[in-house]
Biopython code that builds the backbone (N, CA, C, O; Angstrom):
import numpy as np
from Bio.PDB.StructureBuilder import StructureBuilder

atoms = [
    (1, "UNK", "N", (0.756, -1.179, 0.187)),
    (1, "UNK", "CA", (0.007, 0.017, 0.072)),
    (1, "UNK", "C", (0.876, 1.196, -0.041)),
    (1, "UNK", "O", (2.008, 1.218, 0.443)),
    (2, "UNK", "N", (0.364, 2.144, -0.659)),
    (2, "UNK", "CA", (1.215, 3.442, -0.849)),
    (2, "UNK", "C", (1.050, 4.305, 0.494)),
    (2, "UNK", "O", (-0.024, 4.328, 1.095)),
    (3, "UNK", "N", (2.204, 5.025, 0.934)),
    (3, "UNK", "CA", (1.991, 5.717, 1.956)),
    (3, "UNK", "C", (2.886, 7.021, 1.987)),
    (3, "UNK", "O", (3.980, 6.967, 1.425)),
    (4, "UNK", "N", (2.554, 7.998, 2.507)),
    (4, "UNK", "CA", (3.489, 9.356, 2.717)),
    (4, "UNK", "C", (4.762, 9.032, 3.431)),
    (4, "UNK", "O", (4.607, 8.637, 4.586)),
    (5, "UNK", "N", (6.002, 9.116, 2.984)),
    (5, "UNK", "CA", (7.159, 9.128, 3.605)),
    (5, "UNK", "C", (7.618, 10.419, 3.890)),
    (5, "UNK", "O", (7.673, 11.284, 3.016)),
    (6, "UNK", "N", (7.970, 10.621, 5.113)),
    (6, "UNK", "CA", (8.383, 12.055, 5.712)),
    (6, "UNK", "C", (9.900, 12.110, 5.000)),
    (6, "UNK", "O", (10.648, 11.150, 4.816)),
    (7, "UNK", "N", (10.099, 13.316, 4.703)),
    (7, "UNK", "CA", (11.354, 13.773, 4.083)),
    (7, "UNK", "C", (11.944, 14.832, 5.168)),
    (7, "UNK", "O", (11.540, 15.994, 5.189)),
    (8, "UNK", "N", (12.755, 14.429, 5.907)),
    (8, "UNK", "CA", (13.260, 15.280, 7.178)),
    (8, "UNK", "C", (14.742, 15.918, 7.052)),
    (8, "UNK", "O", (15.272, 16.582, 7.943)),
    (9, "UNK", "N", (15.359, 15.592, 5.727)),
    (9, "UNK", "CA", (16.660, 16.227, 5.737)),
    (9, "UNK", "C", (16.914, 16.614, 4.202)),
    (9, "UNK", "O", (16.286, 16.116, 3.268)),
    (10, "UNK", "N", (17.912, 17.559, 4.081)),
    (10, "UNK", "CA", (18.100, 17.888, 2.757)),
    (10, "UNK", "C", (18.661, 16.552, 2.001)),
    (10, "UNK", "O", (18.333, 16.295, 0.843)),
    (11, "UNK", "N", (19.436, 15.824, 2.677)),
    (11, "UNK", "CA", (20.042, 14.432, 2.065)),
    (11, "UNK", "C", (19.015, 13.615, 1.574)),
    (11, "UNK", "O", (19.098, 13.077, 0.470)),
    (12, "UNK", "N", (17.840, 13.458, 2.486)),
    (12, "UNK", "CA", (16.750, 12.590, 1.962)),
    (12, "UNK", "C", (16.032, 13.278, 0.884)),
    (12, "UNK", "O", (15.626, 12.613, -0.069)),
    (13, "UNK", "N", (15.826, 14.594, 0.942)),
    (13, "UNK", "CA", (15.332, 15.195, -0.209)),
    (13, "UNK", "C", (16.231, 14.973, -1.674)),
    (13, "UNK", "O", (15.621, 14.645, -2.692)),
    (14, "UNK", "N", (17.392, 15.132, -1.691)),
    (14, "UNK", "CA", (18.240, 14.874, -2.662)),
    (14, "UNK", "C", (18.295, 13.494, -3.120)),
    (14, "UNK", "O", (18.748, 13.248, -4.238)),
    (15, "UNK", "N", (17.881, 12.590, -2.368)),
    (15, "UNK", "CA", (17.804, 11.015, -2.668)),
    (15, "UNK", "C", (16.573, 10.827, -3.307)),
    (15, "UNK", "O", (16.511, 10.120, -4.313)),
    (16, "UNK", "N", (15.401, 11.483, -2.753)),
    (16, "UNK", "CA", (14.019, 11.304, -3.370)),
    (16, "UNK", "C", (14.201, 12.012, -4.951)),
    (16, "UNK", "O", (13.778, 11.390, -5.926)),
    (17, "UNK", "N", (14.757, 13.144, -5.087)),
    (17, "UNK", "CA", (14.763, 13.704, -6.280)),
    (17, "UNK", "C", (15.698, 12.900, -7.293)),
    (17, "UNK", "O", (15.455, 12.894, -8.500)),
    (18, "UNK", "N", (16.707, 12.267, -6.775)),
    (18, "UNK", "CA", (17.390, 11.400, -7.763)),
    (18, "UNK", "C", (16.562, 10.045, -8.047)),
    (18, "UNK", "O", (16.727, 9.432, -9.102)),
    (19, "UNK", "N", (15.759, 9.655, -7.158)),
    (19, "UNK", "CA", (15.020, 8.421, -7.417)),
    (19, "UNK", "C", (13.860, 8.792, -8.382)),
    (19, "UNK", "O", (13.341, 7.930, -9.091)),
    (20, "UNK", "N", (13.456, 10.117, -8.395)),
    (20, "UNK", "CA", (12.414, 10.459, -9.419)),
    (20, "UNK", "C", (12.747, 10.121, -10.746)),
    (20, "UNK", "O", (11.856, 10.077, -11.594)),
    (21, "UNK", "N", (13.925, 9.875, -11.030)),
    (21, "UNK", "CA", (14.400, 9.337, -12.459)),
    (21, "UNK", "C", (13.761, 8.127, -12.713)),
    (21, "UNK", "O", (13.345, 7.884, -13.845)),
    (22, "UNK", "N", (13.632, 7.321, -11.770)),
    (22, "UNK", "CA", (13.043, 5.829, -11.957)),
    (22, "UNK", "C", (11.513, 5.634, -11.666)),
    (22, "UNK", "O", (10.749, 4.863, -12.248)),
    (23, "UNK", "N", (11.189, 6.627, -10.491)),
    (23, "UNK", "CA", (9.915, 6.431, -10.023)),
    (23, "UNK", "C", (9.370, 7.715, -9.847)),
    (23, "UNK", "O", (9.838, 8.276, -8.857)),
    (24, "UNK", "N", (8.468, 8.426, -10.525)),
    (24, "UNK", "CA", (7.896, 9.634, -9.996)),
    (24, "UNK", "C", (7.699, 9.860, -8.503)),
    (24, "UNK", "O", (7.483, 8.959, -7.693)),
    (25, "UNK", "N", (7.799, 11.194, -8.218)),
    (25, "UNK", "CA", (7.493, 11.381, -6.789)),
    (25, "UNK", "C", (6.502, 12.405, -6.649)),
    (25, "UNK", "O", (6.726, 13.518, -7.124)),
    (26, "UNK", "N", (5.329, 12.129, -5.992)),
    (26, "UNK", "CA", (4.395, 13.194, -5.476)),
    (26, "UNK", "C", (4.981, 13.691, -4.026)),
    (26, "UNK", "O", (5.123, 12.984, -3.029)),
    (27, "UNK", "N", (5.274, 15.035, -4.155)),
    (27, "UNK", "CA", (5.725, 15.663, -2.806)),
    (27, "UNK", "C", (4.537, 16.575, -2.310)),
    (27, "UNK", "O", (4.007, 17.436, -3.011)),
    (28, "UNK", "N", (4.223, 16.307, -1.150)),
    (28, "UNK", "CA", (3.179, 17.002, -0.513)),
    (28, "UNK", "C", (3.971, 17.942, 0.613)),
    (28, "UNK", "O", (4.605, 17.408, 1.523)),
    (29, "UNK", "N", (3.884, 19.320, 0.479)),
    (29, "UNK", "CA", (4.394, 20.172, 1.654)),
    (29, "UNK", "C", (3.158, 20.477, 2.366)),
    (29, "UNK", "O", (2.180, 20.883, 1.739)),
    (30, "UNK", "N", (3.123, 20.279, 3.876)),
    (30, "UNK", "CA", (2.159, 20.306, 4.762)),
    (30, "UNK", "C", (2.604, 21.162, 5.933)),
    (30, "UNK", "O", (3.649, 20.916, 6.536)),
    (31, "UNK", "N", (1.767, 22.214, 6.263)),
    (31, "UNK", "CA", (1.913, 22.869, 7.551)),
    (31, "UNK", "C", (0.916, 22.348, 8.603)),
    (31, "UNK", "O", (-0.300, 22.410, 8.426)),
    (32, "UNK", "N", (1.515, 21.806, 9.757)),
    (32, "UNK", "CA", (0.842, 21.200, 10.778)),
    (32, "UNK", "C", (-0.009, 22.133, 11.739)),
    (32, "UNK", "O", (-0.741, 21.745, 12.649)),
    (33, "UNK", "N", (0.277, 23.671, 11.285)),
    (33, "UNK", "CA", (-0.530, 24.650, 12.124)),
    (33, "UNK", "C", (-1.578, 25.387, 11.278)),
    (33, "UNK", "O", (-2.142, 26.400, 11.693)),
    (34, "UNK", "N", (-1.860, 24.746, 9.866)),
    (34, "UNK", "CA", (-2.957, 25.365, 9.099)),
    (34, "UNK", "C", (-4.148, 24.544, 8.949)),
    (34, "UNK", "O", (-4.013, 23.368, 8.612)),
    (35, "UNK", "N", (-5.275, 25.025, 9.158)),
    (35, "UNK", "CA", (-6.471, 24.190, 8.869)),
    (35, "UNK", "C", (-6.606, 23.814, 7.266)),
    (35, "UNK", "O", (-7.095, 22.757, 6.868)),
    (36, "UNK", "N", (-6.135, 24.768, 6.489)),
    (36, "UNK", "CA", (-6.321, 24.481, 5.094)),
    (36, "UNK", "C", (-5.352, 23.343, 4.681)),
    (36, "UNK", "O", (-5.741, 22.533, 3.839)),
    (37, "UNK", "N", (-4.141, 23.235, 5.210)),
    (37, "UNK", "CA", (-3.246, 22.199, 5.147)),
    (37, "UNK", "C", (-3.809, 21.008, 5.677)),
    (37, "UNK", "O", (-3.559, 19.987, 5.035)),
    (38, "UNK", "N", (-4.530, 20.891, 6.727)),
    (38, "UNK", "CA", (-5.114, 19.775, 7.089)),
    (38, "UNK", "C", (-6.049, 19.053, 6.486)),
    (38, "UNK", "O", (-6.054, 17.822, 6.462)),
    (39, "UNK", "N", (-7.016, 19.896, 5.890)),
    (39, "UNK", "CA", (-7.951, 19.357, 4.621)),
    (39, "UNK", "C", (-7.170, 18.830, 3.488)),
    (39, "UNK", "O", (-7.516, 17.807, 2.897)),
    (40, "UNK", "N", (-6.135, 19.503, 3.178)),
    (40, "UNK", "CA", (-5.372, 19.070, 1.855)),
    (40, "UNK", "C", (-4.876, 17.609, 2.344)),
    (40, "UNK", "O", (-5.023, 16.634, 1.608)),
    (41, "UNK", "N", (-4.342, 17.516, 3.494)),
    (41, "UNK", "CA", (-3.609, 16.291, 3.898)),
    (41, "UNK", "C", (-4.689, 15.142, 4.108)),
    (41, "UNK", "O", (-4.366, 13.984, 3.843)),
    (42, "UNK", "N", (-5.874, 15.414, 4.543)),
    (42, "UNK", "CA", (-6.892, 14.510, 4.424)),
    (42, "UNK", "C", (-7.246, 13.921, 3.108)),
    (42, "UNK", "O", (-7.544, 12.736, 2.961)),
    (43, "UNK", "N", (-7.196, 14.905, 2.051)),
    (43, "UNK", "CA", (-7.470, 14.635, 0.735)),
    (43, "UNK", "C", (-6.348, 13.779, 0.175)),
    (43, "UNK", "O", (-6.567, 12.898, -0.656)),
    (44, "UNK", "N", (-5.175, 14.050, 0.635)),
    (44, "UNK", "CA", (-4.078, 13.050, -0.052)),
    (44, "UNK", "C", (-4.065, 11.786, 0.652)),
    (44, "UNK", "O", (-3.737, 10.795, -0.001)),
    (45, "UNK", "N", (-4.393, 11.637, 1.984)),
    (45, "UNK", "CA", (-4.618, 10.480, 2.530)),
    (45, "UNK", "C", (-5.826, 9.664, 2.081)),
    (45, "UNK", "O", (-5.814, 8.434, 2.134)),
    (46, "UNK", "N", (-6.915, 10.395, 1.620)),
    (46, "UNK", "CA", (-7.976, 9.782, 0.954)),
    (46, "UNK", "C", (-7.671, 9.147, -0.444)),
    (46, "UNK", "O", (-8.208, 8.127, -0.876)),
    (47, "UNK", "N", (-6.836, 9.817, -1.014)),
    (47, "UNK", "CA", (-6.403, 9.224, -2.322)),
    (47, "UNK", "C", (-5.479, 8.087, -1.992)),
    (47, "UNK", "O", (-5.746, 7.055, -2.608)),
    (48, "UNK", "N", (-4.520, 8.028, -1.219)),
    (48, "UNK", "CA", (-3.646, 6.795, -0.854)),
    (48, "UNK", "C", (-4.457, 5.787, -0.213)),
    (48, "UNK", "O", (-3.994, 4.649, -0.294)),
    (49, "UNK", "N", (-5.580, 5.919, 0.419)),
    (49, "UNK", "CA", (-6.497, 4.771, 0.954)),
    (49, "UNK", "C", (-7.340, 4.290, -0.063)),
    (49, "UNK", "O", (-7.905, 3.204, 0.064)),
    (50, "UNK", "N", (-7.494, 5.069, -1.167)),
    (50, "UNK", "CA", (-8.589, 4.455, -2.240)),
    (50, "UNK", "C", (-7.687, 3.377, -3.041)),
    (50, "UNK", "O", (-7.314, 2.290, -2.601)),
    (51, "UNK", "N", (-7.391, 3.987, -4.462)),
    (51, "UNK", "CA", (-6.546, 3.129, -5.144)),
    (51, "UNK", "C", (-5.486, 4.044, -5.812)),
    (51, "UNK", "O", (-5.637, 4.610, -6.895)),
    (52, "UNK", "N", (-4.448, 4.107, -5.054)),
    (52, "UNK", "CA", (-3.392, 5.058, -5.482)),
    (52, "UNK", "C", (-2.454, 4.276, -6.716)),
    (52, "UNK", "O", (-2.481, 3.056, -6.879)),
    (53, "UNK", "N", (-1.729, 5.104, -7.441)),
    (53, "UNK", "CA", (-0.951, 4.760, -8.470)),
    (53, "UNK", "C", (0.334, 4.111, -7.688)),
    (53, "UNK", "O", (1.054, 4.871, -7.040)),
    (54, "UNK", "N", (0.633, 2.675, -7.744)),
    (54, "UNK", "CA", (1.695, 2.223, -6.901)),
    (54, "UNK", "C", (3.028, 2.487, -7.551)),
    (54, "UNK", "O", (4.093, 2.197, -7.005)),
    (55, "UNK", "N", (2.918, 3.122, -8.894)),
    (55, "UNK", "CA", (4.241, 3.374, -9.465)),
    (55, "UNK", "C", (4.759, 4.814, -9.231)),
    (55, "UNK", "O", (5.576, 5.397, -9.944)),
    (56, "UNK", "N", (4.188, 5.269, -8.177)),
    (56, "UNK", "CA", (4.455, 6.754, -7.864)),
    (56, "UNK", "C", (4.971, 6.563, -6.337)),
    (56, "UNK", "O", (4.435, 5.795, -5.538)),
    (57, "UNK", "N", (6.060, 7.354, -6.066)),
    (57, "UNK", "CA", (6.576, 7.360, -4.540)),
    (57, "UNK", "C", (5.749, 8.597, -4.046)),
    (57, "UNK", "O", (5.338, 9.445, -4.838)),
    (58, "UNK", "N", (5.561, 8.646, -2.906)),
    (58, "UNK", "CA", (4.816, 9.719, -1.951)),
    (58, "UNK", "C", (5.591, 10.191, -0.879)),
    (58, "UNK", "O", (5.952, 9.417, 0.007)),
    (59, "UNK", "N", (5.939, 11.611, -0.868)),
    (59, "UNK", "CA", (6.658, 11.995, 0.234)),
    (59, "UNK", "C", (6.015, 13.181, 0.873)),
    (59, "UNK", "O", (5.203, 13.847, 0.231)),
    (60, "UNK", "N", (6.319, 13.470, 2.053)),
    (60, "UNK", "CA", (5.804, 14.786, 2.592)),
    (60, "UNK", "C", (6.864, 15.508, 3.289)),
    (60, "UNK", "O", (7.710, 14.837, 3.881)),
    (61, "UNK", "N", (6.936, 16.755, 3.302)),
    (61, "UNK", "CA", (7.646, 17.659, 3.866)),
    (61, "UNK", "C", (6.750, 18.512, 5.038)),
    (61, "UNK", "O", (5.750, 19.125, 4.664)),
    (62, "UNK", "N", (7.084, 18.524, 6.233)),
    (62, "UNK", "CA", (6.321, 19.226, 7.254)),
    (62, "UNK", "C", (7.127, 20.650, 7.045)),
    (62, "UNK", "O", (8.334, 20.708, 7.279)),
    (63, "UNK", "N", (6.434, 21.706, 6.623)),
    (63, "UNK", "CA", (7.173, 22.948, 6.511)),
    (63, "UNK", "C", (7.535, 23.797, 7.665)),
    (63, "UNK", "O", (8.446, 24.624, 7.632)),
    (64, "UNK", "N", (6.755, 23.549, 8.725)),
    (64, "UNK", "CA", (7.310, 24.333, 9.965)),
    (64, "UNK", "C", (8.418, 23.566, 10.730)),
    (64, "UNK", "O", (9.336, 24.181, 11.273)),
    (65, "UNK", "N", (8.321, 22.188, 10.766)),
    (65, "UNK", "CA", (9.382, 21.369, 11.451)),
    (65, "UNK", "C", (10.650, 21.295, 10.716)),
    (65, "UNK", "O", (11.739, 21.211, 11.285)),
    (66, "UNK", "N", (10.492, 21.329, 9.420)),
    (66, "UNK", "CA", (11.657, 20.948, 8.463)),
    (66, "UNK", "C", (11.766, 22.130, 7.340)),
    (66, "UNK", "O", (11.842, 21.932, 6.127)),
    (67, "UNK", "N", (11.758, 23.357, 7.970)),
    (67, "UNK", "CA", (11.858, 24.451, 7.097)),
    (67, "UNK", "C", (13.034, 24.600, 6.169)),
    (67, "UNK", "O", (12.956, 25.207, 5.101)),
    (68, "UNK", "N", (14.044, 24.066, 6.585)),
    (68, "UNK", "CA", (15.365, 24.157, 5.533)),
    (68, "UNK", "C", (15.123, 23.029, 4.340)),
    (68, "UNK", "O", (15.594, 23.189, 3.215)),
    (69, "UNK", "N", (14.390, 21.948, 4.687)),
    (69, "UNK", "CA", (14.124, 20.963, 3.563)),
    (69, "UNK", "C", (13.020, 21.606, 2.596)),
    (69, "UNK", "O", (13.099, 21.534, 1.370)),
    (70, "UNK", "N", (11.985, 22.243, 3.285)),
    (70, "UNK", "CA", (11.131, 22.824, 2.336)),
    (70, "UNK", "C", (11.619, 23.973, 1.557)),
    (70, "UNK", "O", (11.179, 24.083, 0.412)),
    (71, "UNK", "N", (12.401, 24.789, 1.961)),
    (71, "UNK", "CA", (13.075, 25.740, 1.160)),
    (71, "UNK", "C", (14.020, 25.182, 0.230)),
    (71, "UNK", "O", (14.226, 25.798, -0.816)),
    (72, "UNK", "N", (14.665, 24.029, 0.478)),
    (72, "UNK", "CA", (15.530, 23.388, -0.580)),
    (72, "UNK", "C", (14.767, 22.990, -1.739)),
    (72, "UNK", "O", (15.124, 23.095, -2.912)),
    (73, "UNK", "N", (13.525, 22.455, -1.233)),
    (73, "UNK", "CA", (12.614, 21.847, -2.348)),
    (73, "UNK", "C", (12.251, 23.146, -3.333)),
    (73, "UNK", "O", (12.631, 23.238, -4.501)),
    (74, "UNK", "N", (11.563, 23.980, -2.734)),
    (74, "UNK", "CA", (11.273, 25.188, -3.403)),
    (74, "UNK", "C", (12.350, 25.657, -4.375)),
    (74, "UNK", "O", (12.094, 25.914, -5.551)),
    (75, "UNK", "N", (13.672, 25.766, -3.787)),
    (75, "UNK", "CA", (14.781, 26.216, -4.541)),
    (75, "UNK", "C", (14.911, 25.104, -5.748)),
    (75, "UNK", "O", (14.703, 25.349, -6.936)),
    (76, "UNK", "N", (15.246, 24.006, -5.274)),
    (76, "UNK", "CA", (15.759, 22.984, -6.185)),
    (76, "UNK", "C", (14.672, 22.777, -7.310)),
    (76, "UNK", "O", (15.130, 22.613, -8.441)),
    (77, "UNK", "N", (13.362, 22.761, -7.174)),
    (77, "UNK", "CA", (12.289, 22.425, -8.172)),
    (77, "UNK", "C", (11.937, 23.754, -8.942)),
    (77, "UNK", "O", (11.302, 23.705, -9.996)),
    (78, "UNK", "N", (12.359, 24.933, -8.396)),
    (78, "UNK", "CA", (11.774, 26.167, -8.777)),
    (78, "UNK", "C", (10.587, 26.547, -8.844)),
    (78, "UNK", "O", (10.193, 27.327, -9.711)),
    (79, "UNK", "N", (9.725, 25.960, -7.781)),
    (79, "UNK", "CA", (8.346, 26.226, -7.728)),
    (79, "UNK", "C", (8.232, 27.107, -6.330)),
    (79, "UNK", "O", (8.717, 26.744, -5.259)),
    (80, "UNK", "N", (7.557, 28.234, -6.528)),
    (80, "UNK", "CA", (7.332, 29.067, -5.409)),
    (80, "UNK", "C", (6.688, 28.287, -4.317)),
    (80, "UNK", "O", (5.757, 27.524, -4.579)),
    (81, "UNK", "N", (7.143, 28.442, -3.083)),
    (81, "UNK", "CA", (6.713, 27.999, -1.715)),
    (81, "UNK", "C", (5.352, 28.233, -1.444)),
    (81, "UNK", "O", (4.995, 29.399, -1.278)),
    (82, "UNK", "N", (4.550, 27.337, -1.372)),
    (82, "UNK", "CA", (3.019, 27.523, -0.803)),
    (82, "UNK", "C", (2.798, 26.339, 0.204)),
    (82, "UNK", "O", (3.383, 25.265, 0.067)),
    (83, "UNK", "N", (2.086, 26.550, 1.029)),
    (83, "UNK", "CA", (1.494, 25.379, 1.963)),
    (83, "UNK", "C", (0.152, 25.363, 2.187)),
    (83, "UNK", "O", (-0.379, 26.347, 2.703)),
    (84, "UNK", "N", (-0.493, 24.387, 1.875)),
    (84, "UNK", "CA", (-0.150, 23.264, 1.406)),
    (84, "UNK", "C", (0.080, 23.147, -0.035)),
    (84, "UNK", "O", (-0.496, 23.970, -0.747)),
    (85, "UNK", "N", (0.688, 22.424, -0.486)),
    (85, "UNK", "CA", (1.229, 22.202, -1.789)),
    (85, "UNK", "C", (1.554, 20.851, -2.235)),
    (85, "UNK", "O", (2.118, 20.053, -1.486)),
    (86, "UNK", "N", (1.183, 20.546, -3.540)),
    (86, "UNK", "CA", (1.553, 19.113, -4.053)),
    (86, "UNK", "C", (2.252, 19.314, -5.315)),
    (86, "UNK", "O", (1.727, 19.967, -6.218)),
    (87, "UNK", "N", (3.668, 18.673, -5.455)),
    (87, "UNK", "CA", (4.410, 18.928, -6.549)),
    (87, "UNK", "C", (4.625, 17.348, -7.045)),
    (87, "UNK", "O", (4.929, 16.418, -6.298)),
    (88, "UNK", "N", (4.402, 17.266, -8.451)),
    (88, "UNK", "CA", (4.817, 15.949, -9.036)),
    (88, "UNK", "C", (6.174, 16.161, -9.587)),
    (88, "UNK", "O", (6.457, 17.100, -10.332)),
    (89, "UNK", "N", (7.072, 15.171, -9.156)),
    (89, "UNK", "CA", (8.386, 15.404, -9.760)),
    (89, "UNK", "C", (8.883, 14.045, -10.352)),
    (89, "UNK", "O", (8.837, 12.914, -9.868)),
    (90, "UNK", "N", (9.452, 14.573, -11.742)),
    (90, "UNK", "CA", (10.006, 13.389, -12.518)),
    (90, "UNK", "C", (11.291, 13.880, -13.052)),
    (90, "UNK", "O", (11.455, 14.996, -13.544)),
    (91, "UNK", "N", (12.344, 12.807, -12.895)),
    (91, "UNK", "CA", (13.529, 13.105, -13.378)),
    (91, "UNK", "C", (14.108, 14.510, -12.712)),
    (91, "UNK", "O", (14.758, 15.346, -13.339)),
    (92, "UNK", "N", (13.785, 14.585, -11.488)),
    (92, "UNK", "CA", (14.221, 15.804, -10.699)),
    (92, "UNK", "C", (13.863, 17.200, -10.829)),
    (92, "UNK", "O", (14.391, 18.179, -10.301)),
    (93, "UNK", "N", (12.603, 17.111, -11.840)),
    (93, "UNK", "CA", (11.907, 18.388, -12.260)),
    (93, "UNK", "C", (10.445, 18.234, -11.828)),
    (93, "UNK", "O", (9.865, 17.149, -11.871)),
    (94, "UNK", "N", (9.863, 19.401, -11.400)),
    (94, "UNK", "CA", (8.634, 19.668, -11.192)),
    (94, "UNK", "C", (7.943, 19.519, -12.485)),
    (94, "UNK", "O", (8.360, 20.138, -13.464)),
    (95, "UNK", "N", (6.873, 18.712, -12.564)),
    (95, "UNK", "CA", (6.189, 18.586, -13.943)),
    (95, "UNK", "C", (4.563, 18.987, -13.697)),
    (95, "UNK", "O", (3.776, 19.029, -14.642)),
    (96, "UNK", "N", (4.210, 19.241, -12.467)),
    (96, "UNK", "CA", (2.880, 19.611, -12.039)),
    (96, "UNK", "C", (2.832, 20.081, -10.774)),
    (96, "UNK", "O", (3.677, 19.597, -10.021)),
    (97, "UNK", "N", (2.015, 20.964, -10.270)),
    (97, "UNK", "CA", (1.932, 21.445, -9.049)),
    (97, "UNK", "C", (0.614, 22.075, -8.704)),
    (97, "UNK", "O", (-0.089, 22.603, -9.566)),
    (98, "UNK", "N", (0.335, 22.024, -7.627)),
    (98, "UNK", "CA", (-1.105, 22.930, -7.265)),
    (98, "UNK", "C", (-0.970, 23.053, -5.870)),
    (98, "UNK", "O", (0.001, 22.555, -5.299)),
    (99, "UNK", "N", (-1.924, 23.721, -5.209)),
    (99, "UNK", "CA", (-1.914, 24.018, -3.847)),
    (99, "UNK", "C", (-3.273, 24.437, -3.245)),
    (99, "UNK", "O", (-4.260, 24.516, -3.977)),
    (100, "UNK", "N", (-3.345, 24.711, -1.904)),
    (100, "UNK", "CA", (-4.569, 24.848, -1.182)),
    (100, "UNK", "C", (-5.722, 23.878, -1.345)),
    (100, "UNK", "O", (-5.609, 22.662, -1.188)),
    (101, "UNK", "N", (-6.853, 24.515, -1.677)),
    (101, "UNK", "CA", (-7.987, 23.737, -2.016)),
    (101, "UNK", "C", (-8.087, 22.900, -3.221)),
    (101, "UNK", "O", (-8.933, 22.020, -3.376)),
    (102, "UNK", "N", (-7.175, 23.226, -4.064)),
    (102, "UNK", "CA", (-6.961, 22.670, -5.318)),
    (102, "UNK", "C", (-6.479, 21.278, -5.100)),
    (102, "UNK", "O", (-6.577, 20.485, -6.037)),
    (103, "UNK", "N", (-5.941, 20.874, -3.902)),
    (103, "UNK", "CA", (-5.434, 19.593, -3.560)),
    (103, "UNK", "C", (-6.588, 18.781, -3.260)),
    (103, "UNK", "O", (-7.165, 18.939, -2.184)),
    (104, "UNK", "N", (-7.044, 17.795, -4.231)),
    (104, "UNK", "CA", (-8.168, 17.108, -3.750)),
    (104, "UNK", "C", (-7.782, 15.386, -4.218)),
    (104, "UNK", "O", (-6.948, 15.060, -5.062)),
    (105, "UNK", "N", (-8.560, 14.553, -3.486)),
    (105, "UNK", "CA", (-8.074, 13.223, -4.008)),
    (105, "UNK", "C", (-8.565, 12.982, -5.549)),
    (105, "UNK", "O", (-7.995, 12.174, -6.282)),
    (106, "UNK", "N", (-9.562, 13.683, -5.917)),
    (106, "UNK", "CA", (-9.852, 13.676, -7.471)),
    (106, "UNK", "C", (-8.839, 14.373, -8.404)),
    (106, "UNK", "O", (-8.554, 13.828, -9.470)),
    (107, "UNK", "N", (-8.340, 15.424, -8.093)),
    (107, "UNK", "CA", (-7.280, 15.999, -8.707)),
    (107, "UNK", "C", (-5.887, 15.156, -8.837)),
    (107, "UNK", "O", (-5.128, 15.223, -9.804)),
    (108, "UNK", "N", (-5.710, 14.394, -7.740)),
    (108, "UNK", "CA", (-4.448, 13.487, -7.600)),
    (108, "UNK", "C", (-4.592, 12.357, -8.301)),
    (108, "UNK", "O", (-3.645, 11.801, -8.856)),
    (109, "UNK", "N", (-5.800, 11.934, -8.325)),
    (109, "UNK", "CA", (-6.379, 10.669, -9.129)),
    (109, "UNK", "C", (-6.073, 10.888, -10.664)),
    (109, "UNK", "O", (-5.465, 10.103, -11.392)),
    (110, "UNK", "N", (-6.624, 12.135, -11.020)),
    (110, "UNK", "CA", (-6.431, 12.494, -12.470)),
    (110, "UNK", "C", (-4.917, 12.550, -12.956)),
    (110, "UNK", "O", (-4.432, 11.899, -13.881)),
    (111, "UNK", "N", (-4.292, 13.445, -12.155)),
    (111, "UNK", "CA", (-2.832, 13.818, -12.630)),
    (111, "UNK", "C", (-1.899, 12.461, -12.592)),
    (111, "UNK", "O", (-1.013, 12.215, -13.410)),
    (112, "UNK", "N", (-2.281, 11.617, -11.465)),
    (112, "UNK", "CA", (-1.361, 10.392, -11.179)),
    (112, "UNK", "C", (-1.754, 9.294, -12.051)),
    (112, "UNK", "O", (-0.958, 8.358, -12.126)),
    (113, "UNK", "N", (-2.945, 9.225, -12.794)),
    (113, "UNK", "CA", (-3.269, 8.184, -13.516)),
    (113, "UNK", "C", (-2.526, 8.045, -14.752)),
    (113, "UNK", "O", (-2.473, 6.958, -15.329)),
    (114, "UNK", "N", (-1.927, 9.125, -15.209)),
    (114, "UNK", "CA", (-1.112, 9.202, -16.605)),
    (114, "UNK", "C", (-0.099, 8.369, -16.341)),
    (114, "UNK", "O", (0.765, 8.159, -17.192)),
]
sb = StructureBuilder()
sb.init_structure("model")
sb.init_model(0)
sb.init_chain("A")
sb.init_seg("    ")
for serial, (resi, resn, name, xyz) in enumerate(atoms, 1):
    if name == "N":
        sb.init_residue(resn, " ", resi, " ")
    sb.init_atom(name, np.array(xyz, "f"), 0.0, 1.0, " ", f" {name:<3s}", serial, name[0])
structure = sb.get_structure()
């Protein structure tokens, strides 16, 4: 079963980016202090509990607790930081991203089915 794997260091982020050459990565940036982010987190979990694409890796960065990792992801991917935010990474590059209330299980199902 697919699950969110927490990325807590810049080294783990670099490894996840490298691994995206072989397996796409859905990166979820989550604020544990934000009710909108909590709603988005529930949507991501709903997607993962339904019928997730097993050919995709799923990572989460807690933007408050792991701020340097969040900043490094924004810089490395060239995607302006928002939270909550979902970013699809392939070959170390952001190929899709969305944020806030646009993060829904249906949106994830649509983009990750491809």
